[in-house]
PyMOL commands that place a pseudoatom at each C-alpha (Angstrom):
pseudoatom trace, name=CA, resn=MET, resi=1, chain=A, elem=C, hetatm=0, pos=[9.058, 16.118, -1.564]
pseudoatom trace, name=CA, resn=LYS, resi=2, chain=A, elem=C, hetatm=0, pos=[8.596, 17.890, -4.827]
pseudoatom trace, name=CA, resn=ASN, resi=3, chain=A, elem=C, hetatm=0, pos=[11.464, 20.043, -5.515]
pseudoatom trace, name=CA, resn=MET, resi=4, chain=A, elem=C, hetatm=0, pos=[12.179, 20.960, -1.836]
pseudoatom trace, name=CA, resn=ILE, resi=5, chain=A, elem=C, hetatm=0, pos=[15.697, 22.511, -1.357]
pseudoatom trace, name=CA, resn=PRO, resi=6, chain=A, elem=C, hetatm=0, pos=[17.331, 21.337, 1.813]
pseudoatom trace, name=CA, resn=LEU, resi=7, chain=A, elem=C, hetatm=0, pos=[16.994, 23.761, 4.685]
pseudoatom trace, name=CA, resn=GLU, resi=8, chain=A, elem=C, hetatm=0, pos=[19.689, 24.290, 7.282]
pseudoatom trace, name=CA, resn=LYS, resi=9, chain=A, elem=C, hetatm=0, pos=[18.722, 23.642, 10.866]
pseudoatom trace, name=CA, resn=GLY, resi=10, chain=A, elem=C, hetatm=0, pos=[16.839, 26.563, 12.263]
pseudoatom trace, name=CA, resn=ARG, resi=11, chain=A, elem=C, hetatm=0, pos=[17.025, 28.821, 8.922]
pseudoatom trace, name=CA, resn=PRO, resi=12, chain=A, elem=C, hetatm=0, pos=[15.998, 28.519, 5.278]
pseudoatom trace, name=CA, resn=THR, resi=13, chain=A, elem=C, hetatm=0, pos=[18.662, 28.159, 2.755]
pseudoatom trace, name=CA, resn=PHE, resi=14, chain=A, elem=C, hetatm=0, pos=[16.488, 29.954, 0.064]
pseudoatom trace, name=CA, resn=ASN, resi=15, chain=A, elem=C, hetatm=0, pos=[15.163, 33.616, -0.132]
pseudoatom trace, name=CA, resn=ALA, resi=16, chain=A, elem=C, hetatm=0, pos=[11.627, 33.520, -0.407]
pseudoatom trace, name=CA, resn=GLY, resi=17, chain=A, elem=C, hetatm=0, pos=[11.158, 37.041, 0.913]
pseudoatom trace, name=CA, resn=ASN, resi=18, chain=A, elem=C, hetatm=0, pos=[10.527, 38.078, 4.604]
pseudoatom trace, name=CA, resn=LEU, resi=19, chain=A, elem=C, hetatm=0, pos=[7.416, 35.734, 5.198]
pseudoatom trace, name=CA, resn=LEU, resi=20, chain=A, elem=C, hetatm=0, pos=[9.710, 32.484, 5.285]
pseudoatom trace, name=CA, resn=ASP, resi=21, chain=A, elem=C, hetatm=0, pos=[12.902, 34.249, 6.026]
pseudoatom trace, name=CA, resn=SER, resi=22, chain=A, elem=C, hetatm=0, pos=[11.508, 35.310, 9.370]
pseudoatom trace, name=CA, resn=LEU, resi=23, chain=A, elem=C, hetatm=0, pos=[10.553, 31.738, 10.329]
pseudoatom trace, name=CA, resn=GLN, resi=24, chain=A, elem=C, hetatm=0, pos=[12.583, 28.865, 11.758]
pseudoatom trace, name=CA, resn=PHE, resi=25, chain=A, elem=C, hetatm=0, pos=[12.486, 25.524, 10.220]
pseudoatom trace, name=CA, resn=ASP, resi=26, chain=A, elem=C, hetatm=0, pos=[14.512, 22.220, 11.258]
pseudoatom trace, name=CA, resn=GLU, resi=27, chain=A, elem=C, hetatm=0, pos=[16.743, 20.560, 8.825]
pseudoatom trace, name=CA, resn=TYR, resi=28, chain=A, elem=C, hetatm=0, pos=[13.878, 18.602, 7.345]
pseudoatom trace, name=CA, resn=GLY, resi=29, chain=A, elem=C, hetatm=0, pos=[11.953, 21.722, 6.543]
pseudoatom trace, name=CA, resn=PHE, resi=30, chain=A, elem=C, hetatm=0, pos=[9.133, 21.683, 9.221]
pseudoatom trace, name=CA, resn=LEU, resi=31, chain=A, elem=C, hetatm=0, pos=[8.484, 24.645, 11.072]
pseudoatom trace, name=CA, resn=LEU, resi=32, chain=A, elem=C, hetatm=0, pos=[9.730, 24.760, 14.541]
pseudoatom trace, name=CA, resn=ASP, resi=33, chain=A, elem=C, hetatm=0, pos=[6.759, 26.334, 16.037]
pseudoatom trace, name=CA, resn=PRO, resi=34, chain=A, elem=C, hetatm=0, pos=[3.266, 25.354, 14.802]
pseudoatom trace, name=CA, resn=GLN, resi=35, chain=A, elem=C, hetatm=0, pos=[2.132, 28.686, 16.217]
pseudoatom trace, name=CA, resn=ASP, resi=36, chain=A, elem=C, hetatm=0, pos=[3.784, 30.462, 13.425]
pseudoatom trace, name=CA, resn=TRP, resi=37, chain=A, elem=C, hetatm=0, pos=[1.856, 28.860, 10.847]
pseudoatom trace, name=CA, resn=THR, resi=38, chain=A, elem=C, hetatm=0, pos=[-0.512, 31.127, 8.595]
pseudoatom trace, name=CA, resn=GLU, resi=39, chain=A, elem=C, hetatm=0, pos=[-2.448, 30.260, 5.564]
pseudoatom trace, name=CA, resn=GLU, resi=40, chain=A, elem=C, hetatm=0, pos=[0.110, 32.673, 3.846]
pseudoatom trace, name=CA, resn=VAL, resi=41, chain=A, elem=C, hetatm=0, pos=[3.005, 30.646, 5.263]
pseudoatom trace, name=CA, resn=ALA, resi=42, chain=A, elem=C, hetatm=0, pos=[1.319, 27.510, 3.800]
pseudoatom trace, name=CA, resn=ALA, resi=43, chain=A, elem=C, hetatm=0, pos=[1.026, 29.054, 0.272]
pseudoatom trace, name=CA, resn=ALA, resi=44, chain=A, elem=C, hetatm=0, pos=[4.734, 30.265, 0.391]
pseudoatom trace, name=CA, resn=ILE, resi=45, chain=A, elem=C, hetatm=0, pos=[5.947, 26.838, 1.274]
pseudoatom trace, name=CA, resn=ALA, resi=46, chain=A, elem=C, hetatm=0, pos=[3.790, 25.230, -1.416]
pseudoatom trace, name=CA, resn=MET, resi=47, chain=A, elem=C, hetatm=0, pos=[4.968, 27.669, -4.120]
pseudoatom trace, name=CA, resn=HIS, resi=48, chain=A, elem=C, hetatm=0, pos=[8.613, 27.191, -2.882]
pseudoatom trace, name=CA, resn=ASP, resi=49, chain=A, elem=C, hetatm=0, pos=[8.462, 23.316, -3.101]
pseudoatom trace, name=CA, resn=GLY, resi=50, chain=A, elem=C, hetatm=0, pos=[6.803, 23.389, -6.432]
pseudoatom trace, name=CA, resn=ILE, resi=51, chain=A, elem=C, hetatm=0, pos=[3.188, 22.502, -5.535]
pseudoatom trace, name=CA, resn=GLY, resi=52, chain=A, elem=C, hetatm=0, pos=[2.063, 25.761, -7.058]
pseudoatom trace, name=CA, resn=SER, resi=53, chain=A, elem=C, hetatm=0, pos=[-0.975, 27.812, -5.909]
pseudoatom trace, name=CA, resn=LEU, resi=54, chain=A, elem=C, hetatm=0, pos=[-2.939, 26.127, -3.299]
pseudoatom trace, name=CA, resn=GLN, resi=55, chain=A, elem=C, hetatm=0, pos=[-6.683, 25.367, -4.413]
pseudoatom trace, name=CA, resn=LYS, resi=56, chain=A, elem=C, hetatm=0, pos=[-9.733, 24.438, -2.749]
pseudoatom trace, name=CA, resn=LYS, resi=57, chain=A, elem=C, hetatm=0, pos=[-8.902, 20.719, -2.321]
pseudoatom trace, name=CA, resn=HIS, resi=58, chain=A, elem=C, hetatm=0, pos=[-5.650, 21.353, -1.134]
pseudoatom trace, name=CA, resn=TRP, resi=59, chain=A, elem=C, hetatm=0, pos=[-6.841, 23.325, 1.583]
pseudoatom trace, name=CA, resn=GLN, resi=60, chain=A, elem=C, hetatm=0, pos=[-9.493, 20.326, 2.619]
pseudoatom trace, name=CA, resn=ALA, resi=61, chain=A, elem=C, hetatm=0, pos=[-6.607, 18.228, 3.131]
pseudoatom trace, name=CA, resn=ILE, resi=62, chain=A, elem=C, hetatm=0, pos=[-4.184, 20.958, 4.968]
pseudoatom trace, name=CA, resn=LEU, resi=63, chain=A, elem=C, hetatm=0, pos=[-6.986, 22.115, 7.122]
pseudoatom trace, name=CA, resn=PHE, resi=64, chain=A, elem=C, hetatm=0, pos=[-7.997, 18.498, 7.908]
pseudoatom trace, name=CA, resn=ILE, resi=65, chain=A, elem=C, hetatm=0, pos=[-4.623, 17.495, 9.065]
pseudoatom trace, name=CA, resn=ARG, resi=66, chain=A, elem=C, hetatm=0, pos=[-3.959, 20.470, 11.099]
pseudoatom trace, name=CA, resn=ASP, resi=67, chain=A, elem=C, hetatm=0, pos=[-6.923, 20.318, 13.050]
pseudoatom trace, name=CA, resn=ARG, resi=68, chain=A, elem=C, hetatm=0, pos=[-6.687, 16.527, 13.673]
pseudoatom trace, name=CA, resn=TYR, resi=69, chain=A, elem=C, hetatm=0, pos=[-3.096, 16.847, 14.761]
pseudoatom trace, name=CA, resn=LEU, resi=70, chain=A, elem=C, hetatm=0, pos=[-3.451, 20.089, 16.939]
pseudoatom trace, name=CA, resn=ARG, resi=71, chain=A, elem=C, hetatm=0, pos=[-6.881, 18.480, 18.546]
pseudoatom trace, name=CA, resn=LEU, resi=72, chain=A, elem=C, hetatm=0, pos=[-5.705, 15.060, 19.111]
pseudoatom trace, name=CA, resn=GLY, resi=73, chain=A, elem=C, hetatm=0, pos=[-2.027, 15.085, 18.768]
pseudoatom trace, name=CA, resn=ALA, resi=74, chain=A, elem=C, hetatm=0, pos=[-2.284, 12.275, 16.132]
pseudoatom trace, name=CA, resn=ILE, resi=75, chain=A, elem=C, hetatm=0, pos=[-1.124, 11.569, 12.590]
pseudoatom trace, name=CA, resn=PRO, resi=76, chain=A, elem=C, hetatm=0, pos=[-4.007, 10.355, 10.561]
pseudoatom trace, name=CA, resn=PRO, resi=77, chain=A, elem=C, hetatm=0, pos=[-3.234, 7.322, 8.225]
pseudoatom trace, name=CA, resn=ILE, resi=78, chain=A, elem=C, hetatm=0, pos=[-3.608, 8.407, 4.470]
pseudoatom trace, name=CA, resn=ARG, resi=79, chain=A, elem=C, hetatm=0, pos=[-6.991, 6.528, 4.426]
pseudoatom trace, name=CA, resn=ASN, resi=80, chain=A, elem=C, hetatm=0, pos=[-8.314, 8.764, 7.142]
pseudoatom trace, name=CA, resn=LEU, resi=81, chain=A, elem=C, hetatm=0, pos=[-6.649, 11.649, 5.691]
pseudoatom trace, name=CA, resn=CYS, resi=82, chain=A, elem=C, hetatm=0, pos=[-8.203, 11.128, 2.204]
pseudoatom trace, name=CA, resn=ARG, resi=83, chain=A, elem=C, hetatm=0, pos=[-11.685, 10.271, 3.847]
pseudoatom trace, name=CA, resn=GLY, resi=84, chain=A, elem=C, hetatm=0, pos=[-11.555, 13.311, 6.088]
pseudoatom trace, name=CA, resn=SER, resi=85, chain=A, elem=C, hetatm=0, pos=[-10.492, 15.629, 3.404]
pseudoatom trace, name=CA, resn=GLY, resi=86, chain=A, elem=C, hetatm=0, pos=[-12.909, 14.183, 0.713]
pseudoatom trace, name=CA, resn=LEU, resi=87, chain=A, elem=C, hetatm=0, pos=[-10.180, 13.132, -1.499]
pseudoatom trace, name=CA, resn=GLU, resi=88, chain=A, elem=C, hetatm=0, pos=[-9.174, 9.790, -3.292]
pseudoatom trace, name=CA, resn=ARG, resi=89, chain=A, elem=C, hetatm=0, pos=[-5.655, 8.515, -2.360]
pseudoatom trace, name=CA, resn=GLU, resi=90, chain=A, elem=C, hetatm=0, pos=[-4.511, 9.131, -6.204]
pseudoatom trace, name=CA, resn=GLU, resi=91, chain=A, elem=C, hetatm=0, pos=[-5.953, 12.765, -6.225]
pseudoatom trace, name=CA, resn=PHE, resi=92, chain=A, elem=C, hetatm=0, pos=[-3.986, 13.263, -2.557]
pseudoatom trace, name=CA, resn=LYS, resi=93, chain=A, elem=C, hetatm=0, pos=[-0.597, 11.980, -4.115]
pseudoatom trace, name=CA, resn=LYS, resi=94, chain=A, elem=C, hetatm=0, pos=[-1.232, 14.166, -7.458]
pseudoatom trace, name=CA, resn=LEU, resi=95, chain=A, elem=C, hetatm=0, pos=[-1.748, 17.295, -5.439]
pseudoatom trace, name=CA, resn=PHE, resi=96, chain=A, elem=C, hetatm=0, pos=[0.877, 16.852, -2.793]
pseudoatom trace, name=CA, resn=GLY, resi=97, chain=A, elem=C, hetatm=0, pos=[3.392, 14.004, -3.906]
pseudoatom trace, name=CA, resn=SER, resi=98, chain=A, elem=C, hetatm=0, pos=[3.823, 12.723, -0.425]
pseudoatom trace, name=CA, resn=CYS, resi=99, chain=A, elem=C, hetatm=0, pos=[2.313, 12.766, 3.357]
pseudoatom trace, name=CA, resn=ALA, resi=100, chain=A, elem=C, hetatm=0, pos=[5.409, 14.732, 4.507]
pseudoatom trace, name=CA, resn=GLU, resi=101, chain=A, elem=C, hetatm=0, pos=[4.656, 17.557, 2.027]
pseudoatom trace, name=CA, resn=VAL, resi=102, chain=A, elem=C, hetatm=0, pos=[1.290, 18.283, 3.389]
pseudoatom trace, name=CA, resn=TRP, resi=103, chain=A, elem=C, hetatm=0, pos=[2.441, 17.935, 6.852]
pseudoatom trace, name=CA, resn=ARG, resi=104, chain=A, elem=C, hetatm=0, pos=[5.163, 20.527, 6.090]
pseudoatom trace, name=CA, resn=ILE, resi=105, chain=A, elem=C, hetatm=0, pos=[2.551, 22.817, 4.329]
pseudoatom trace, name=CA, resn=ALA, resi=106, chain=A, elem=C, hetatm=0, pos=[0.398, 22.430, 7.151]
pseudoatom trace, name=CA, resn=GLY, resi=107, chain=A, elem=C, hetatm=0, pos=[3.154, 23.820, 9.708]
pseudoatom trace, name=CA, resn=LEU, resi=108, chain=A, elem=C, hetatm=0, pos=[3.112, 20.816, 11.795]
pseudoatom trace, name=CA, resn=PRO, resi=109, chain=A, elem=C, hetatm=0, pos=[6.560, 20.053, 13.584]
pseudoatom trace, name=CA, resn=ASP, resi=110, chain=A, elem=C, hetatm=0, pos=[8.609, 16.877, 12.664]
pseudoatom trace, name=CA, resn=PRO, resi=111, chain=A, elem=C, hetatm=0, pos=[6.834, 13.748, 13.368]
pseudoatom trace, name=CA, resn=GLY, resi=112, chain=A, elem=C, hetatm=0, pos=[10.248, 11.885, 14.286]
pseudoatom trace, name=CA, resn=GLU, resi=113, chain=A, elem=C, hetatm=0, pos=[12.529, 9.734, 11.925]
pseudoatom trace, name=CA, resn=ASP, resi=114, chain=A, elem=C, hetatm=0, pos=[10.283, 6.583, 11.667]
pseudoatom trace, name=CA, resn=ILE, resi=115, chain=A, elem=C, hetatm=0, pos=[7.225, 8.240, 10.768]
pseudoatom trace, name=CA, resn=ARG, resi=116, chain=A, elem=C, hetatm=0, pos=[8.862, 10.864, 8.253]
pseudoatom trace, name=CA, resn=ASN, resi=117, chain=A, elem=C, hetatm=0, pos=[10.366, 7.941, 6.687]
pseudoatom trace, name=CA, resn=HIS, resi=118, chain=A, elem=C, hetatm=0, pos=[7.005, 6.152, 6.394]
pseudoatom trace, name=CA, resn=MET, resi=119, chain=A, elem=C, hetatm=0, pos=[5.565, 9.481, 5.093]
pseudoatom trace, name=CA, resn=GLN, resi=120, chain=A, elem=C, hetatm=0, pos=[7.877, 9.626, 1.915]
for i in range(1, 120): cmd.bond("trace and resi %d" % i, "trace and resi %d" % (i + 1))
show_as sticks, trace
zoom trace
């Protein structure tokens, strides 16, 4: 993940203002409760992790993966993520760096060790 500062279990170790400080994250930086997610939270995580300001193409991927997971409980393969969000694979990697990063920004819970390792 780009410039991600490690998080202590349950609390961010960084001071990103009241927004992120008021939320609980696991040790890998995933929100513990996806219902805490807002677009403002996504923007704060992206800024903190060095992604920068989220643009239209970022939001296409973020909203697609969030909708897909919350509706179906499934993690879309990168091919489906790219197709569903209208991005080319290289463009996706340039925007986020990894699937894990977009997963975190989308406010989704830790997908588990095996999947997390595959997302890197």
